[in-house]
C-alpha positions in Angstrom: 33.7 46.2 6.9 31.0 49.6 7.0 29.7 51.0 10.3 26.7 51.1 11.6 25.1 54.5 12.5 24.3 53.8 16.2 27.0 53.4 18.3 29.7 52.6 15.4 29.1 49.2 15.7 30.6 47.1 13.0 29.0 45.6 10.4 29.9 42.3 8.2 28.2 41.3 5.0 28.9 38.7 2.6 28.0 38.0 -0.9 26.5 34.6 0.1 24.5 36.0 2.7 21.8 36.8 0.6 19.1 35.0 -1.0 16.7 35.6 -4.1 13.4 34.8 -3.8 12.2 35.4 -8.0 8.6 34.3 -7.8 7.7 36.5 -4.3 9.9 39.5 -5.8 12.3 40.1 -3.0 15.9 39.4 -1.6 16.4 38.1 1.8 20.1 39.7 3.2 21.5 38.8 6.9 24.2 41.0 8.4 26.0 40.7 11.5 26.2 43.7 13.7 28.6 44.2 16.4 29.4 40.6 18.3 26.1 39.0 18.3 23.5 41.2 16.8 22.4 39.3 13.5 20.2 41.7 11.3 17.3 40.4 8.8 15.5 42.4 6.0 14.3 42.2 2.4 15.3 43.9 -0.7 12.3 45.2 -2.7 10.7 48.2 -5.0 7.3 46.6 -4.2 4.9 45.4 -0.8 6.1 41.4 -0.4 4.6 38.4 1.3 7.3 36.3 2.9 7.1 33.5 1.1 9.4 31.0 3.1 12.3 31.4 5.7 16.2 31.0 5.2 16.9 28.5 7.5 19.6 27.2 5.4 21.5 30.5 5.2 20.4 31.9 8.5 22.4 28.7 9.9 25.3 29.3 7.7 25.7 32.9 9.0 25.5 31.5 12.4 28.3 29.0 11.6 30.5 31.4 9.7 30.4 33.7 13.0 30.5 31.2 15.6 27.0 32.2 16.9 25.2 28.9 16.6 25.6 28.3 20.5 26.3 31.5 21.8 23.6 34.1 23.4 22.3 36.5 20.1 19.9 39.1 19.6 18.1 39.8 15.8 16.6 42.6 14.4 14.2 42.1 12.1 13.0 44.5 9.1 10.1 44.5 8.1 9.6 47.1 5.3 7.6 46.5 2.4 6.4 43.0 4.2 2.4 43.3 4.0 1.9 39.9 4.6 3.9 36.6 5.9 2.9 32.7 4.6 1.9 29.8 6.7 5.2 28.1 5.8 7.3 31.2 7.0 5.5 31.6 10.7 5.7 27.9 11.1 9.9 28.6 10.2 9.9 31.2 13.2 8.6 29.4 15.2 10.7 25.9 15.1 13.4 28.5 15.2 12.4 30.1 18.5 12.1 26.7 19.8 14.7 24.9 18.7 17.6 26.2 21.3 20.3 27.0 18.7 20.8 29.7 18.5 20.1 30.9 21.8 18.1 34.1 21.0 17.9 36.7 23.9 16.0 39.4 22.2 13.8 39.8 18.8 13.0 43.1 17.8 10.9 43.8 14.6 11.0 47.3 13.2 9.5 48.9 10.3 6.2 46.6 10.8 3.1 47.4 8.8 -0.4 47.0 10.8 -1.1 44.0 8.5 1.4 42.2 9.7 1.6 43.8 13.1 -1.4 41.2 14.8 1.1 38.2 13.6 4.2 39.7 15.5 2.1 39.9 18.5 1.4 36.4 17.9 5.4 35.4 18.1 5.6 37.3 20.9 2.6 35.6 22.6 4.2 32.2 22.2 7.8 32.5 22.2 9.9 30.7 24.9 10.4 32.2 28.7 13.7 34.0 28.5 13.1 35.7 24.5 11.9 39.2 24.7 10.0 40.2 21.6 9.7 44.5 21.0 8.3 45.9 18.2 9.6 49.5 17.7 9.7 52.1 14.7 13.0 52.0 13.0 16.5 50.9 12.8 18.1 53.2 14.9 15.4 52.8 18.0 16.2 48.9 17.2 19.7 49.3 17.8 18.9 51.4 21.0 17.0 48.4 22.0 19.9 46.2 21.9 22.2 48.5 23.6 19.9 49.1 26.6 19.1 45.4 27.0 22.9 44.8 26.9 23.7 47.3 29.2 20.8 46.4 31.6 18.9 49.6 30.9 15.9 48.1 28.9 12.9 48.6 31.0 11.1 45.5 31.7 7.6 46.3 30.3 4.6 47.2 32.3 2.5 44.9 34.1 -0.5 43.7 31.3 -3.8 44.8 32.7 -6.5 42.2 32.2 -7.6 43.1 28.7 -4.3 42.8 27.7 -3.9 39.5 29.5 -7.0 38.1 27.4 -5.5 39.1 24.0 -2.1 38.1 24.7 -3.9 34.4 25.8 -6.1 34.7 23.1 -3.2 35.5 20.4 -1.0 32.5 21.7 -4.1 29.8 21.8 -4.6 30.6 18.3 -0.8 30.7 17.7 -0.4 27.3 19.3 -3.0 25.4 17.6 -2.3 27.0 13.9 1.6 27.0 14.1 2.3 24.1 16.3 -0.8 21.4 15.9 -1.6 21.9 19.6 -5.2 20.7 19.9 -5.2 19.4 23.7 -4.0 22.4 25.3 -6.4 23.5 28.1 -8.3 26.6 27.0 -9.5 28.8 29.8 -12.9 29.8 28.9 -13.8 32.4 31.4 -17.6 32.5 33.0 -20.3 33.1 30.8 -21.0 36.7 31.9 -17.4 38.1 31.2 -17.1 40.0 28.0 -14.5 37.7 26.6 -16.3 34.5 26.9 -17.9 34.1 23.4 -14.5 34.6 21.8 -12.8 31.7 23.8 -15.7 29.7 23.5 -15.2 29.8 20.0 -11.8 28.9 20.2 -12.5 25.9 22.4 -14.8 24.9 19.9 -12.7 25.6 17.0 -10.0 23.2 19.0 -12.3 20.2 19.5 -13.3 20.5 15.7 -9.6 20.8 14.7 -8.8 17.8 17.1 -11.4 15.5 15.2 -10.3 16.9 11.7 -6.9 15.6 13.0 -8.5 12.3 14.4 -10.0 11.7 11.2 -7.1 12.2 9.2 -5.2 10.0 11.1 -7.8 7.3 10.7 -7.5 8.4 6.3 -3.9 8.0 6.7 -4.1 4.9 8.4 -6.3 3.5 6.0 -4.3 4.6 3.0 -1.3 3.3 4.5 -3.1 -0.2 4.7 -4.7 -0.1 1.6 -1.2 0.6 0.3 0.3 -2.2 2.5 -2.4 -4.3 0.9 -1.5 -3.3 -2.5 2.0 -4.5 -2.0 0.9 -7.8 -0.7 -1.2 -8.3 -3.5 1.5 -7.0 -5.9 4.0 -9.4 -4.5 1.6 -12.7 -4.5 1.4 -11.9 -8.2 4.8 -11.3 -8.9 6.0 -14.5 -6.8 2.8 -16.5 -8.9 4.2 -14.9 -11.9 7.6 -16.1 -11.0 6.4 -19.4 -10.5 4.6 -19.8 -13.6 7.6 -18.3 -15.3 9.8 -21.2 -13.7 7.1 -24.5 -15.0 7.2 -22.5 -18.4 10.6 -22.7 -18.3 10.7 -26.8 -17.3 8.0 -27.4 -20.0 10.0 -25.3 -22.7 13.0 -27.2 -21.2 11.4 -30.7 -21.4 9.9 -30.0 -24.8 13.3 -29.1 -26.1 14.8 -32.3 -24.5 11.8 -34.1 -26.1 12.6 -32.5 -29.6 16.5 -33.3 -29.3 15.7 -36.9 -28.4 13.4 -36.5 -31.6 16.0 -35.2 -33.7 18.6 -37.6 -32.8 15.8 -40.4 -33.5 15.4 -39.0 -36.8 19.1 -38.5 -37.5 20.0 -42.3 -36.6 16.7 -43.0 -38.6 18.2 -40.8 -41.3 21.5 -42.7 -40.8 19.8 -46.2 -41.6 18.0 -45.3 -44.4 20.3 -43.2 -46.3 22.9 -46.6 -45.8 20.1 -48.6 -46.8 19.8 -46.7 -49.9 23.2 -46.7 -50.4 23.7 -50.6 -50.2 20.2 -51.0 -52.4 21.8 -48.3 -55.0 25.2 -50.2 -55.2 23.3 -53.9 -55.6 21.4 -52.3 -58.2 24.5 -50.9 -59.9 26.2 -54.4 -59.7 23.3 -55.9 -61.2 22.6 -53.4 -63.9 26.5 -54.2 -64.5 26.0 -57.9 -64.5 22.7 -57.2 -67.2 24.9 -55.2 -69.3 27.2 -58.2 -69.4 24.5 -61.0 -70.5 24.4 -62.1 -74.3 20.6 -62.3 -74.3 17.8 -60.5 -76.2 18.5 -56.5 -76.7 15.3 -56.0 -76.2 14.6 -58.1 -73.4 18.0 -56.3 -71.6 16.5 -52.7 -72.0 13.7 -53.6 -70.2 15.8 -54.9 -67.6 18.5 -51.9 -67.8 15.6 -49.1 -67.7 13.7 -51.1 -64.7 17.3 -50.6 -62.8 17.9 -47.1 -64.1 14.5 -46.6 -62.3 14.8 -48.3 -59.6 18.0 -46.2 -58.9 16.9 -43.2 -59.9 14.1 -43.9 -57.4 16.4 -44.5 -54.6 18.3 -41.5 -55.5 15.2 -39.2 -54.7 14.2 -40.7 -51.6 17.9 -40.7 -50.4 17.8 -36.8 -51.4 14.1 -36.2 -49.8 15.5 -37.7 -46.4 18.5 -35.6 -46.2 16.3 -32.6 -47.1 13.9 -33.2 -44.4 14.4 -30.3 -41.4 13.0 -29.6 -38.6 10.7 -26.8 -40.0 9.5 -29.8 -42.3 8.4 -32.2 -39.3 6.6 -28.7 -37.9 4.9 -28.1 -41.5 3.9 -31.8 -41.5 2.2 -31.4 -37.9 0.7 -28.4 -38.7 -0.5 -29.3 -41.9 -2.6 -32.1 -40.3 -3.6 -30.7 -37.5 -5.1 -28.2 -40.0 -6.5 -31.0 -42.7 -7.0 -34.3 -40.5 -8.7 -35.9 -43.1 -5.5 -36.1 -45.0 -3.6 -39.6 -45.1 0.3 -40.5 -44.9 0.8 -40.8 -48.2 -1.0 -37.3 -49.1 0.9 -36.0 -46.5 4.0 -36.9 -47.8 3.1 -35.5 -51.3 2.2 -32.6 -50.3 5.7 -32.2 -48.2 7.0 -33.0 -51.9 5.1 -30.5 -53.4 6.0 -27.9 -51.0 9.9 -29.1 -52.0 9.0 -27.9 -55.3 9.6 -32.0 -56.8 7.8 -32.7 -60.2 5.3 -34.7 -60.7 7.0 -37.6 -62.3 9.3 -37.5 -59.0 6.9 -37.3 -56.9 5.1 -40.4 -58.4 8.3 -42.7 -58.3 8.8 -41.6 -54.6 5.3 -42.9 -53.4 5.3 -45.7 -55.8 2.8 -45.0 -58.5 2.0 -43.7 -62.1 2.4 -40.3 -63.3 -1.6 -40.6 -64.2 -2.3 -42.4 -60.4 -0.9 -38.9 -59.1 -2.7 -37.0 -60.9 -5.5 -38.5 -59.5 -4.3 -38.0 -56.1 -3.9 -34.2 -56.6 -7.3 -34.2 -57.9 -8.8 -36.0 -54.3 -6.5 -33.5 -52.4 -7.5 -30.6 -54.1 -11.1 -30.8 -52.7 -9.3 -32.1 -48.8 -7.7 -28.9 -48.8 -11.1 -27.3 -49.9 -9.4 -25.2 -52.6 -11.2 -23.3 -55.4 -11.3 -24.4 -58.9 -8.5 -22.2 -60.0 -6.4 -22.2 -56.8 -2.9 -24.1 -56.3 -2.0 -26.9 -54.3 1.5 -25.6 -54.6 0.9 -22.1 -54.0 -1.5 -22.8 -51.2 1.2 -25.3 -49.2 3.7 -22.6 -50.1 1.6 -19.6 -48.3 0.7 -22.3 -45.1 4.2 -22.6 -44.8 5.0 -18.9 -45.0 2.5 -18.6 -41.7 4.5 -21.1 -39.8 
């Protein structure tokens, strides 16, 4: 703890009672002098513009020192301050009118001419009960506070008419600029008064700003309506999409149910066909055994046994085909029929057998025709599929299946 140069008042300064404004080029410091004097200053190597007020740090100092609800004084060092931002001005006025802390005396010192008019504007709009004084230096500032505390601070001299008009002029401007007060009645002096044009200009500016506020309010209301309409439209679109998704989900479920039923029916049919084929094959084998046991002409017996073996082989191929037929094969046949509606049922079946890599002889037996008849059918299919002279049916069908 150090001592102030005047009155040997104790000075409290803490490391966290400072804030660096890197972009603006200064560091803000706050100290407590005595019991109820807040000293605010900036540290900089060159002239700066105050960019924003450190309200949070200021309130933290007041809480730590117990001055939040206690009458206090504030002295402000404006050394190196050549300008004050709009945001800083509004922050100071909000602080003055917040009623907490309870300011009694505010002293600005080392105020450059470039910002003295701003300080005068502060003084013109502060609430009643707060005195604002400008002085030359730190020592004078402490002397003024000491005189205020001792009750020896002289009241300001009566203002002459020019000073009153100047103060009113600054007050009107400050309230419009910092408080957005555009409805305040402006007392415009008579036409022959030397200040008439100044106050008339303020009244005109006030009217213009009032109109701008109305336009701004209308624009904001329109933006609000547009935004609400967009939200409504988005909600409607979202709800419509949800309903569409529900419908598609129901359609998919229905389609899946139909496919499952179709698969179940195909499974039943496959079981029936497989059972029938197994019974036929068993009957043919029994017949083949009986033919082997007959005492007949060998050539006739060979013809009969060959016929039985061919029938058994055909049934075996048919069984294998039914077992191997998958859902993807069904999809392939359906899409092939859509692409080439001129193909008949036998040609569609042959196409599937070609896709499944059955050879010509097996396909001919499966559809019940001769090998030569099969060649004739493939020739006609080649034309129906619109294939070139050197294009292969098998290659075309395999490529077609790969697409699906």
